[in-house]
C-alpha positions in Angstrom: -1.7 32.6 -21.3 0.9 29.9 -22.1 -1.6 28.2 -24.5 -2.2 31.6 -26.2 1.5 32.3 -26.6 2.1 28.8 -27.9 -0.6 29.3 -30.5 0.7 32.7 -31.4 4.3 31.7 -31.9 3.4 28.5 -33.8 0.9 30.2 -36.1 3.4 33.0 -36.8 6.1 30.5 -37.6 3.6 28.7 -39.8 2.7 32.0 -41.5 6.4 32.9 -42.0 7.0 29.7 -43.9 4.6 31.0 -46.6 5.8 34.6 -46.7 8.5 33.9 -49.3 5.9 32.7 -51.7 3.4 35.5 -52.4 0.9 33.0 -53.8 0.2 31.7 -50.3 -1.2 33.4 -47.2 -2.6 32.2 -43.9 -6.3 33.1 -43.6 -8.1 33.4 -40.3 -9.7 30.0 -40.9 -6.3 28.5 -41.4 -5.1 30.1 -38.2 -8.0 28.6 -36.3 -7.4 25.2 -37.8 -3.7 25.5 -36.8 -4.6 26.4 -33.2 -7.1 23.5 -32.9 -4.5 21.0 -34.2 -1.8 22.3 -31.9 -4.1 22.2 -28.8 -5.3 18.7 -29.6 -1.6 17.6 -29.7 -1.0 19.3 -26.4 -4.1 17.7 -24.8 -2.7 14.3 -25.8 0.6 15.1 -24.2 -1.1 16.2 -21.0 -3.2 13.0 -20.9 -0.2 10.8 -21.2 1.6 12.8 -18.4 1.3 10.6 -15.4 0.0 12.2 -12.1 2.2 11.6 -9.1 2.2 13.0 -5.5 4.5 15.9 -6.4 2.5 17.0 -9.3 -0.7 16.8 -7.3 0.9 18.8 -4.5 1.9 21.6 -6.9 -1.5 21.6 -8.6 -3.3 21.8 -5.3 -1.2 24.7 -4.2 -1.9 26.5 -7.5 -5.6 25.7 -7.2 -5.9 27.1 -3.7 -4.1 30.3 -4.7 -6.4 30.8 -7.7 -9.5 30.0 -5.6 -8.5 32.6 -3.0 -9.3 35.3 -5.6 -5.9 37.0 -5.5 -5.3 36.6 -9.2 -1.9 35.1 -9.0 0.4 35.0 -12.1 3.1 32.5 -12.9 5.8 34.3 -10.9 3.6 34.5 -7.8 2.7 30.8 -8.1 6.4 29.9 -8.3 7.2 31.9 -5.1 4.1 30.5 -3.3 5.1 26.9 -4.1 8.6 27.4 -2.8 7.4 29.1 0.3 4.8 26.4 1.0 7.0 23.4 0.3 10.4 24.7 1.3 11.9 23.9 -2.1 14.5 26.4 -3.3 13.0 26.8 -6.8 10.6 25.5 -9.4 10.8 26.2 -13.1 8.4 28.4 -14.9 7.8 25.7 -17.5 6.7 23.3 -14.7 4.1 25.8 -13.5 3.0 26.3 -17.1 2.5 22.6 -17.5 0.5 22.4 -14.2 -1.7 25.3 -15.3 -2.4 23.6 -18.6 -3.1 20.3 -16.8 -5.7 22.1 -14.6 -7.5 23.0 -17.9 -7.1 19.9 -19.9 -7.0 17.1 -17.3 -9.3 18.5 -14.5 -11.4 20.7 -16.9 -11.3 23.7 -14.6 -13.1 26.9 -15.6 -9.7 28.6 -15.6 -9.3 32.1 -17.1 -6.6 34.8 -17.2 -7.5 38.4 -16.4 -5.3 40.6 -18.5 -6.2 43.7 -16.5 -5.5 42.2 -13.1 -2.6 40.1 -14.5 -3.5 36.8 -13.0 -5.6 33.6 -13.1 -9.1 33.2 -11.8 -12.0 30.7 -12.0 -15.0 31.9 -14.1 -17.3 29.5 -12.1 -17.2 27.9 -8.7 -14.8 24.9 -8.8 -13.4 22.5 -6.1 -10.4 20.4 -6.7 -11.5 16.7 -6.5 -8.7 15.9 -4.0 -10.1 18.6 -1.6 -13.7 17.3 -1.8 -13.2 15.0 1.1 -15.2 15.2 4.3 -13.7 15.8 7.7 -15.0 12.3 8.7 -13.1 10.7 5.8 -9.9 12.6 6.7 -10.3 11.2 10.2 -10.6 7.6 9.0 -7.6 8.0 6.6 -5.5 9.2 9.5 -6.8 6.3 11.7 -5.8 3.9 9.0 -2.2 5.1 9.3 -2.4 4.5 13.0 -3.7 1.0 12.4 -0.7 0.3 10.1 1.8 1.4 12.7 2.7 -2.2 13.6 4.4 -2.3 10.2 6.5 0.8 10.9 10.0 0.0 9.6 8.7 -1.6 6.4 8.7 0.2 3.0 5.0 -0.2 2.6 4.3 1.7 5.8 6.5 4.5 4.6 4.8 4.7 1.2 1.2 4.5 2.6 2.0 7.0 5.3 3.3 9.5 2.7 0.1 9.2 0.6 -2.2 9.5 3.7 -0.3 12.5 5.0 -0.4 14.2 1.6 -4.2 13.6 1.2 -5.0 14.7 4.8 -2.6 17.6 4.8 -4.2 19.1 1.7 -7.6 19.4 3.4 -6.4 22.3 5.6 -8.1 20.7 8.6 -6.5 20.3 11.9 -5.9 16.7 13.0 -8.7 15.5 15.3 -7.8 15.0 18.9 -9.9 11.9 18.7 -7.0 10.3 16.8 -5.0 10.2 20.0 -7.8 7.9 21.4 -7.1 5.3 18.7 -3.8 3.5 19.1 -1.9 0.3 18.5 -0.1 -1.1 21.5 3.7 -1.2 21.1 4.9 -4.3 19.3 8.4 -5.5 18.2 9.5 -3.8 15.0 11.1 -5.7 12.1 13.1 -3.7 9.6 12.6 -4.8 6.0 15.3 -4.1 3.5 13.9 -1.5 1.1 15.9 -2.9 -1.9 14.5 -6.4 -1.3 11.0 -4.9 -0.9 11.2 -3.0 -4.2 12.5 -6.1 -6.1 9.7 -8.3 -4.7 7.1 -5.7 -5.7 8.6 -5.6 -9.2 8.6 -9.4 -9.5 4.9 -9.4 -8.5 4.1 -6.7 -11.1 6.0 -8.5 -13.9 5.1 -12.1 -12.8 8.9 -12.7 -12.9 10.8 -15.4 -11.0 12.9 -14.0 -8.1 16.2 -15.5 -6.9 17.6 -14.9 -3.4 19.7 -16.1 -0.5 17.6 -17.4 2.4 18.1 -18.7 5.9 14.9 -19.9 7.7 13.9 -19.9 11.3 14.4 -23.7 11.7 17.2 -24.0 9.2 19.7 -21.2 9.7 22.0 -22.5 6.9 21.8 -20.1 4.0 20.7 -21.4 0.5 19.7 -19.9 -2.8 16.0 -20.1 -3.6 14.2 -19.5 -6.8 10.5 -18.6 -6.4 7.5 -17.7 -8.5 6.0 -14.9 -6.3 2.3 -15.0 -5.6 1.5 -12.6 -2.8 3.0 -10.5 0.0 1.5 -11.3 3.4 1.6 -9.0 6.4 1.3 -10.5 9.8 2.2 -9.3 13.3 4.6 -6.6 12.0 6.3 -9.1 9.6 6.2 -9.1 5.8 6.2 -12.5 4.0 6.6 -13.6 0.4 4.2 -16.4 -0.5 5.0 -18.3 -3.7 6.0 -21.4 -5.5 9.5 -22.6 -4.6 11.0 -24.2 -7.7 13.7 -26.0 -5.5 11.1 -27.6 -3.2 8.5 -27.9 -5.9 5.9 -26.6 -3.5 4.4 -23.4 -2.2 6.4 -21.8 0.7 6.5 -18.7 2.9 9.6 -16.5 3.1 10.1 -13.6 5.6 11.4 -10.6 3.7 13.8 -9.6 6.4 15.6 -12.9 6.0 16.0 -12.6 2.2 19.4 -11.5 0.9 21.0 -10.8 -2.5 17.6 -10.6 -4.2 17.5 -10.7 -8.0 14.5 -10.4 -10.3 15.1 -12.7 -13.2 14.1 -12.5 -16.9 12.0 -15.6 -16.5 8.3 -15.2 -16.3 5.5 -17.5 -15.1 1.7 -17.7 -15.4 0.0 -17.2 -12.1 -2.4 -20.1 -11.3 -6.0 -19.7 -10.3 -5.4 -20.9 -6.8 -2.5 -18.5 -6.0 -4.0 -16.9 -2.9 -2.6 -17.9 0.5 -6.0 -18.4 2.1 -6.6 -21.3 -0.3 -3.7 -23.2 1.4 -4.8 -22.5 5.1 -7.3 -25.4 5.2 -9.9 -23.0 6.5 -7.8 -21.9 9.5 -7.3 -18.2 10.5 -4.1 -18.3 12.4 -1.9 -16.0 10.4 1.1 -16.5 8.1 1.9 -20.2 8.5 0.8 -23.4 6.7 1.8 -27.0 6.3 1.0 -29.3 3.3 -1.9 -31.3 4.9 -5.0 -30.1 6.6 -5.5 -31.4 10.2 -8.7 -31.9 12.1 -8.3 -30.5 15.6 -10.2 -31.1 18.8 -9.2 -28.8 21.7 -10.8 -28.3 25.2 -10.7 -24.9 26.9 -11.2 -24.3 30.6 -11.6 -21.4 33.0 -11.3 -17.9 31.6 -10.2 -19.3 28.2 -13.8 -20.5 27.6 -15.3 -17.0 26.8 -12.1 -16.1 24.9 -12.4 -19.1 22.5 -16.1 -18.3 21.8 -15.5 -14.6 20.9 -13.9 -15.2 17.5 -14.1 -17.2 14.3 -10.9 -19.3 14.3 -11.7 -21.5 11.3 -14.3 -21.7 8.5 -15.7 -25.0 9.8 -15.3 -24.5 13.6 -17.8 -26.1 15.9 -18.2 -25.1 19.6 -19.7 -27.3 22.3 -20.1 -26.4 26.0 -19.8 -29.2 28.6 -21.1 -27.5 31.7 -20.7 -30.7 33.9 -17.0 -30.7 33.1 -16.8 -26.9 33.0 -15.1 -26.8 29.6 -15.8 -25.6 26.0 -14.7 -27.8 23.1 -13.7 -26.4 19.7 -13.4 -28.6 16.6 -12.0 -27.3 13.3 -9.6 -27.9 10.4 -6.5 -26.1 9.5 -3.1 -26.5 7.9 -1.5 -24.0 10.3 -0.2 -26.6 12.8 2.6 -24.6 14.4 0.3 -21.5 14.9 -2.4 -23.7 16.5 0.2 -25.2 18.9 1.4 -21.6 19.9 -2.2 -20.6 20.4 -2.9 -23.5 22.8 0.4 -23.0 24.7 -0.5 -19.3 25.2 -3.6 -20.4 27.2 -1.4 -22.2 29.7 -3.3 -24.8 31.8 -6.6 -23.7 30.3 -6.2 -25.4 26.9 -5.7 -29.1 26.2 -5.6 -30.7 22.8 -7.4 -34.0 22.4 -7.0 -34.8 18.7 -5.1 -35.7 16.6 -3.2 -38.0 18.9 0.2 -37.1 17.5 -0.5 -33.4 18.0 -1.6 -34.0 21.6 1.6 -36.0 22.2 3.7 -33.2 20.8 1.9 -30.8 23.2 2.6 -33.0 26.2 6.3 -33.3 25.2 6.5 -29.5 25.1 4.8 -29.1 28.4 7.1 -31.7 30.1 10.1 -29.9 28.7 8.8 -26.6 30.2 8.1 -28.3 33.5 11.7 -29.7 33.5 13.2 -26.3 32.8 10.9 -24.6 35.4 11.8 -27.3 38.1 15.5 -26.8 37.4 15.2 -23.0 37.8 13.1 -23.4 41.0 15.7 -25.8 42.5 18.4 -23.3 41.7 
């Protein structure tokens, strides 16, 4: 209807411009040509109109109303949208644009019945967003659950909103099976949303980012200038991985420790080897790395033996059982020295590093310090 009125008003205006000169008139062929030109222009406008969650939400509500066979008109669609979403009002022009988008963007068989005064589909049509199986809805909802360890970060909020929107549009009740998939409670780290948005922007634009930073081992704050490569997500934390222009080396920065973040006008060319995994030396111990790869040899005892054999800890790992000594030895390479040390210490007396020698010495110093503290507490 809106397209018809648009054509009518524009063609009349076009005709009026020739009325003053009796030598000109607008023939039926001219009117048809005028309509085609106008509609091509409108189609181009609709194609450049970017879809977002709010537009899709409106269009899906409109689609469901039309599909129901109630022949809704624009006024009914406005009321229905407000009742469904809780918004106080929506403009008639907005509904008109959405109706036209259904025609031009989604190519729906949309018609207007003048006798019944409303829209209908001349052929069976299903909105692409609704053509999702119940199984897929379940897995999307499960994905949100699996991301719950990052609750408190902007990415969790954004992804949750998208998943909720897609799953809620299906009109299906949430499966009770979802309650049988859970993530154990973990410490939550709140990431500043402004820092997050600026880091995302710097990644999109390949722009240098400047910020104040205080590290875990160096609490003194300092300005850092970084070429951002990737965002890493590990154990509820978000990290920026990139090239530190001050240190002239790649570094990791926890987003929750970044302050006064500024996206600069300076741009950089991302290198071929920008991915964090390239710098791990084959290790799979999370978001940590050092400059040099280290060859480790570690012996596991007791109930740690089956544990170490259950996973792939490094690309080049080698496992050997020594039944006479009741131990399993793992050999591998990694740049993630600190994470490997934490991994060994978490096994208590059931893990002993053998090589390199300096690493084994550091482990012994840590164990002695723990024994000293424990002895002091026991005596007290």
